[in-house]
MIFI-697994 format. One record per atom (N, C-alpha, C): residue number from 1; atom name; x, y, z. Coordinates in steps of 0.1 Angstrom, whole numbers, plus 5000, padded with zeros to 4 digits. Layout:
+-----+----+------+------+------+
|   i | at |   px |   py |   pz |
+-----+----+------+------+------+
| NUM | CA |    X |    Y |    Z |
...
+-----+----+------+------+------+
//
This chain:
+-----+----+------+------+------+
|   i | at |   px |   py |   pz |
+-----+----+------+------+------+
|   1 |  N | 8827 | 3395 | 4374 |
|   1 | CA | 8832 | 3382 | 4378 |
|   1 |  C | 8841 | 3384 | 4390 |
|   2 |  N | 8840 | 3374 | 4399 |
|   2 | CA | 8848 | 3374 | 4411 |
|   2 |  C | 8855 | 3361 | 4412 |
|   3 |  N | 8867 | 3361 | 4419 |
|   3 | CA | 8874 | 3349 | 4422 |
|   3 |  C | 8873 | 3347 | 4437 |
|   4 |  N | 8869 | 3334 | 4440 |
|   4 | CA | 8869 | 3329 | 4454 |
|   4 |  C | 8883 | 3324 | 4457 |
|   5 |  N | 8888 | 3329 | 4468 |
|   5 | CA | 8901 | 3324 | 4473 |
|   5 |  C | 8898 | 3317 | 4486 |
|   6 |  N | 8904 | 3306 | 4488 |
|   6 | CA | 8903 | 3299 | 4501 |
|   6 |  C | 8917 | 3297 | 4506 |
|   7 |  N | 8919 | 3302 | 4518 |
|   7 | CA | 8933 | 3302 | 4524 |
|   7 |  C | 8943 | 3308 | 4515 |
|   8 |  N | 8939 | 3318 | 4507 |
|   8 | CA | 8948 | 3325 | 4498 |
|   8 |  C | 8950 | 3319 | 4484 |
|   9 |  N | 8943 | 3307 | 4482 |
|   9 | CA | 8945 | 3300 | 4469 |
|   9 |  C | 8932 | 3303 | 4461 |
|  10 |  N | 8934 | 3307 | 4448 |
|  10 | CA | 8923 | 3309 | 4439 |
|  10 |  C | 8917 | 3296 | 4436 |
|  11 |  N | 8904 | 3294 | 4439 |
|  11 | CA | 8897 | 3282 | 4438 |
|  11 |  C | 8886 | 3282 | 4427 |
|  12 |  N | 8879 | 3293 | 4426 |
|  12 | CA | 8868 | 3293 | 4416 |
|  12 |  C | 8865 | 3307 | 4411 |
|  13 |  N | 8860 | 3308 | 4399 |
|  13 | CA | 8855 | 3321 | 4394 |
|  13 |  C | 8840 | 3320 | 4395 |
|  14 |  N | 8834 | 3331 | 4400 |
|  14 | CA | 8820 | 3333 | 4401 |
|  14 |  C | 8815 | 3343 | 4392 |
|  15 |  N | 8806 | 3339 | 4383 |
|  15 | CA | 8801 | 3348 | 4373 |
|  15 |  C | 8788 | 3354 | 4378 |
|  16 |  N | 8790 | 3364 | 4387 |
|  16 | CA | 8778 | 3371 | 4393 |
|  16 |  C | 8780 | 3386 | 4391 |
|  17 |  N | 8769 | 3393 | 4390 |
|  17 | CA | 8770 | 3407 | 4387 |
|  17 |  C | 8776 | 3417 | 4397 |
|  18 |  N | 8774 | 3413 | 4410 |
|  18 | CA | 8778 | 3423 | 4420 |
|  18 |  C | 8786 | 3415 | 4431 |
|  19 |  N | 8794 | 3422 | 4439 |
|  19 | CA | 8801 | 3416 | 4450 |
|  19 |  C | 8790 | 3411 | 4460 |
|  20 |  N | 8779 | 3419 | 4462 |
|  20 | CA | 8769 | 3415 | 4471 |
|  20 |  C | 8763 | 3401 | 4468 |
|  21 |  N | 8761 | 3398 | 4454 |
|  21 | CA | 8757 | 3385 | 4450 |
|  21 |  C | 8767 | 3374 | 4453 |
|  22 |  N | 8779 | 3377 | 4451 |
|  22 | CA | 8790 | 3368 | 4454 |
|  22 |  C | 8791 | 3365 | 4469 |
|  23 |  N | 8790 | 3375 | 4477 |
|  23 | CA | 8790 | 3374 | 4492 |
|  23 |  C | 8778 | 3366 | 4496 |
|  24 |  N | 8766 | 3368 | 4490 |
|  24 | CA | 8755 | 3360 | 4494 |
|  24 |  C | 8757 | 3345 | 4491 |
|  25 |  N | 8763 | 3342 | 4479 |
|  25 | CA | 8766 | 3328 | 4476 |
|  25 |  C | 8775 | 3322 | 4487 |
|  26 |  N | 8786 | 3330 | 4491 |
|  26 | CA | 8795 | 3325 | 4501 |
|  26 |  C | 8788 | 3322 | 4514 |
|  27 |  N | 8778 | 3329 | 4517 |
|  27 | CA | 8770 | 3327 | 4529 |
|  27 |  C | 8760 | 3316 | 4528 |
|  28 |  N | 8758 | 3311 | 4516 |
|  28 | CA | 8748 | 3300 | 4514 |
|  28 |  C | 8752 | 3287 | 4520 |
|  29 |  N | 8744 | 3281 | 4529 |
|  29 | CA | 8748 | 3269 | 4536 |
|  29 |  C | 8751 | 3257 | 4526 |
|  30 |  N | 8742 | 3256 | 4516 |
|  30 | CA | 8744 | 3245 | 4506 |
|  30 |  C | 8757 | 3247 | 4498 |
|  31 |  N | 8760 | 3259 | 4494 |
|  31 | CA | 8773 | 3262 | 4487 |
|  31 |  C | 8785 | 3258 | 4496 |
|  32 |  N | 8784 | 3262 | 4509 |
|  32 | CA | 8795 | 3259 | 4518 |
|  32 |  C | 8796 | 3244 | 4520 |
|  33 |  N | 8785 | 3237 | 4521 |
|  33 | CA | 8785 | 3222 | 4522 |
|  33 |  C | 8792 | 3216 | 4510 |
|  34 |  N | 8789 | 3222 | 4498 |
|  34 | CA | 8795 | 3217 | 4486 |
|  34 |  C | 8810 | 3218 | 4487 |
|  35 |  N | 8815 | 3230 | 4492 |
|  35 | CA | 8829 | 3233 | 4493 |
|  35 |  C | 8836 | 3223 | 4502 |
|  36 |  N | 8829 | 3218 | 4512 |
|  36 | CA | 8835 | 3209 | 4522 |
|  36 |  C | 8834 | 3194 | 4516 |
|  37 |  N | 8825 | 3192 | 4507 |
|  37 | CA | 8823 | 3178 | 4502 |
|  37 |  C | 8832 | 3176 | 4490 |
|  38 |  N | 8834 | 3186 | 4481 |
|  38 | CA | 8842 | 3185 | 4469 |
|  38 |  C | 8857 | 3185 | 4473 |
|  39 |  N | 8865 | 3177 | 4466 |
|  39 | CA | 8879 | 3176 | 4469 |
|  39 |  C | 8888 | 3180 | 4458 |
|  40 |  N | 8899 | 3184 | 4461 |
|  40 | CA | 8910 | 3187 | 4452 |
|  40 |  C | 8923 | 3182 | 4458 |
|  41 |  N | 8930 | 3174 | 4450 |
|  41 | CA | 8942 | 3167 | 4455 |
|  41 |  C | 8940 | 3159 | 4467 |
|  42 |  N | 8928 | 3153 | 4468 |
|  42 | CA | 8925 | 3144 | 4480 |
|  42 |  C | 8920 | 3151 | 4492 |
|  43 |  N | 8919 | 3164 | 4492 |
|  43 | CA | 8915 | 3172 | 4504 |
|  43 |  C | 8903 | 3180 | 4500 |
|  44 |  N | 8894 | 3183 | 4510 |
|  44 | CA | 8883 | 3192 | 4508 |
|  44 |  C | 8887 | 3205 | 4503 |
|  45 |  N | 8879 | 3211 | 4494 |
|  45 | CA | 8882 | 3225 | 4489 |
|  45 |  C | 8883 | 3234 | 4501 |
|  46 |  N | 8874 | 3232 | 4510 |
|  46 | CA | 8873 | 3241 | 4522 |
|  46 |  C | 8872 | 3232 | 4534 |
|  47 |  N | 8880 | 3235 | 4544 |
|  47 | CA | 8880 | 3227 | 4557 |
|  47 |  C | 8870 | 3232 | 4567 |
|  48 |  N | 8862 | 3242 | 4563 |
|  48 | CA | 8853 | 3248 | 4573 |
|  48 |  C | 8859 | 3259 | 4582 |
|  49 |  N | 8872 | 3260 | 4581 |
|  49 | CA | 8879 | 3270 | 4589 |
|  49 |  C | 8887 | 3280 | 4582 |
|  50 |  N | 8893 | 3276 | 4570 |
|  50 | CA | 8902 | 3285 | 4563 |
|  50 |  C | 8894 | 3298 | 4558 |
|  51 |  N | 8901 | 3309 | 4558 |
|  51 | CA | 8895 | 3321 | 4554 |
|  51 |  C | 8891 | 3321 | 4539 |
|  52 |  N | 8879 | 3325 | 4536 |
|  52 | CA | 8874 | 3327 | 4522 |
|  52 |  C | 8874 | 3342 | 4519 |
|  53 |  N | 8878 | 3345 | 4507 |
|  53 | CA | 8877 | 3359 | 4503 |
|  53 |  C | 8874 | 3360 | 4489 |
|  54 |  N | 8869 | 3372 | 4485 |
|  54 | CA | 8866 | 3375 | 4471 |
|  54 |  C | 8874 | 3386 | 4466 |
|  55 |  N | 8877 | 3385 | 4453 |
|  55 | CA | 8884 | 3396 | 4446 |
|  55 |  C | 8879 | 3397 | 4432 |
|  56 |  N | 8881 | 3407 | 4425 |
|  56 | CA | 8878 | 3408 | 4411 |
|  56 |  C | 8886 | 3398 | 4403 |
|  57 |  N | 8879 | 3391 | 4394 |
|  57 | CA | 8886 | 3381 | 4386 |
|  57 |  C | 8896 | 3388 | 4377 |
|  58 |  N | 8908 | 3382 | 4375 |
|  58 | CA | 8918 | 3387 | 4366 |
|  58 |  C | 8913 | 3386 | 4351 |
|  59 |  N | 8919 | 3392 | 4342 |
|  59 | CA | 8916 | 3391 | 4328 |
|  59 |  C | 8918 | 3376 | 4324 |
|  60 |  N | 8928 | 3370 | 4328 |
|  60 | CA | 8931 | 3356 | 4325 |
|  60 |  C | 8920 | 3347 | 4330 |
|  61 |  N | 8916 | 3349 | 4343 |
|  61 | CA | 8905 | 3341 | 4349 |
|  61 |  C | 8892 | 3343 | 4341 |
|  62 |  N | 8889 | 3356 | 4337 |
|  62 | CA | 8877 | 3359 | 4330 |
|  62 |  C | 8877 | 3351 | 4316 |
|  63 |  N | 8888 | 3352 | 4310 |
|  63 | CA | 8889 | 3345 | 4297 |
|  63 |  C | 8888 | 3330 | 4298 |
|  64 |  N | 8894 | 3324 | 4309 |
|  64 | CA | 8892 | 3310 | 4311 |
|  64 |  C | 8878 | 3306 | 4314 |
|  65 |  N | 8871 | 3315 | 4321 |
|  65 | CA | 8856 | 3312 | 4324 |
|  65 |  C | 8849 | 3313 | 4310 |
|  66 |  N | 8851 | 3323 | 4303 |
|  66 | CA | 8844 | 3325 | 4290 |
|  66 |  C | 8847 | 3314 | 4280 |
|  67 |  N | 8859 | 3309 | 4280 |
|  67 | CA | 8863 | 3298 | 4271 |
|  67 |  C | 8856 | 3285 | 4276 |
|  68 |  N | 8856 | 3283 | 4289 |
|  68 | CA | 8849 | 3272 | 4294 |
|  68 |  C | 8834 | 3272 | 4291 |
|  69 |  N | 8828 | 3283 | 4293 |
|  69 | CA | 8814 | 3284 | 4290 |
|  69 |  C | 8811 | 3282 | 4275 |
|  70 |  N | 8820 | 3287 | 4266 |
|  70 | CA | 8818 | 3285 | 4252 |
|  70 |  C | 8820 | 3270 | 4248 |
|  71 |  N | 8828 | 3263 | 4256 |
|  71 | CA | 8829 | 3248 | 4253 |
|  71 |  C | 8818 | 3240 | 4257 |
|  72 |  N | 8809 | 3245 | 4266 |
|  72 | CA | 8798 | 3238 | 4271 |
|  72 |  C | 8787 | 3236 | 4261 |
|  73 |  N | 8784 | 3224 | 4258 |
|  73 | CA | 8773 | 3221 | 4248 |
|  73 |  C | 8759 | 3224 | 4254 |
|  74 |  N | 8758 | 3221 | 4267 |
|  74 | CA | 8745 | 3223 | 4274 |
|  74 |  C | 8747 | 3234 | 4284 |
|  75 |  N | 8743 | 3246 | 4280 |
|  75 | CA | 8744 | 3258 | 4289 |
|  75 |  C | 8733 | 3257 | 4299 |
|  76 |  N | 8736 | 3254 | 4311 |
|  76 | CA | 8725 | 3253 | 4322 |
|  76 |  C | 8726 | 3266 | 4330 |
|  77 |  N | 8732 | 3277 | 4325 |
|  77 | CA | 8732 | 3289 | 4333 |
|  77 |  C | 8742 | 3289 | 4344 |
|  78 |  N | 8752 | 3280 | 4343 |
|  78 | CA | 8762 | 3279 | 4354 |
|  78 |  C | 8769 | 3292 | 4357 |
|  79 |  N | 8773 | 3294 | 4369 |
|  79 | CA | 8779 | 3306 | 4373 |
|  79 |  C | 8792 | 3304 | 4381 |
|  80 |  N | 8796 | 3291 | 4383 |
|  80 | CA | 8808 | 3288 | 4390 |
|  80 |  C | 8817 | 3279 | 4382 |
|  81 |  N | 8830 | 3283 | 4380 |
|  81 | CA | 8839 | 3275 | 4373 |
|  81 |  C | 8851 | 3274 | 4383 |
|  82 |  N | 8854 | 3261 | 4386 |
|  82 | CA | 8866 | 3259 | 4395 |
|  82 |  C | 8879 | 3260 | 4387 |
|  83 |  N | 8888 | 3266 | 4394 |
|  83 | CA | 8902 | 3268 | 4389 |
|  83 |  C | 8911 | 3257 | 4392 |
|  84 |  N | 8906 | 3248 | 4400 |
|  84 | CA | 8914 | 3236 | 4405 |
|  84 |  C | 8907 | 3224 | 4400 |
|  85 |  N | 8914 | 3213 | 4399 |
|  85 | CA | 8907 | 3200 | 4396 |
|  85 |  C | 8899 | 3196 | 4408 |
|  86 |  N | 8886 | 3192 | 4405 |
|  86 | CA | 8877 | 3189 | 4416 |
|  86 |  C | 8871 | 3175 | 4414 |
|  87 |  N | 8870 | 3168 | 4425 |
|  87 | CA | 8864 | 3155 | 4425 |
|  87 |  C | 8853 | 3154 | 4435 |
|  88 |  N | 8842 | 3147 | 4433 |
|  88 | CA | 8832 | 3145 | 4442 |
|  88 |  C | 8833 | 3130 | 4447 |
|  89 |  N | 8838 | 3129 | 4460 |
|  89 | CA | 8839 | 3115 | 4465 |
|  89 |  C | 8826 | 3108 | 4468 |
|  90 |  N | 8815 | 3116 | 4467 |
|  90 | CA | 8802 | 3110 | 4470 |
|  90 |  C | 8794 | 3106 | 4457 |
|  91 |  N | 8801 | 3108 | 4446 |
|  91 | CA | 8795 | 3104 | 4433 |
|  91 |  C | 8793 | 3089 | 4433 |
|  92 |  N | 8783 | 3085 | 4425 |
|  92 | CA | 8780 | 3070 | 4425 |
|  92 |  C | 8791 | 3061 | 4421 |
|  93 |  N | 8800 | 3066 | 4413 |
|  93 | CA | 8812 | 3057 | 4408 |
|  93 |  C | 8825 | 3062 | 4414 |
|  94 |  N | 8824 | 3069 | 4425 |
|  94 | CA | 8836 | 3073 | 4432 |
|  94 |  C | 8841 | 3087 | 4429 |
|  95 |  N | 8853 | 3091 | 4433 |
|  95 | CA | 8857 | 3105 | 4432 |
|  95 |  C | 8859 | 3110 | 4418 |
|  96 |  N | 8861 | 3101 | 4408 |
|  96 | CA | 8863 | 3105 | 4395 |
|  96 |  C | 8851 | 3109 | 4387 |
|  97 |  N | 8839 | 3107 | 4393 |
|  97 | CA | 8826 | 3110 | 4386 |
|  97 |  C | 8822 | 3124 | 4389 |
+-----+----+------+------+------+
//
């Protein structure tokens, strides 16, 4: 597991087997578009300019991911867990959906 940091701030845990897989995800245009569309505290997670980096997830981050996955009733094979509150302003009912 790896942690994505944006501008030095831990933003998400990526449950991927290798750093190459995580780097590939960071290079994915759709994932980058999602990061600019999703908001935390009223601002985009990524402004398109801030540095993004990967590091090994800490033990606490791994545990948080595993607890979150265990709480999911419908396991859709998700591999990203945000460490910050995230809102989608493009959701049909506004940013809280």
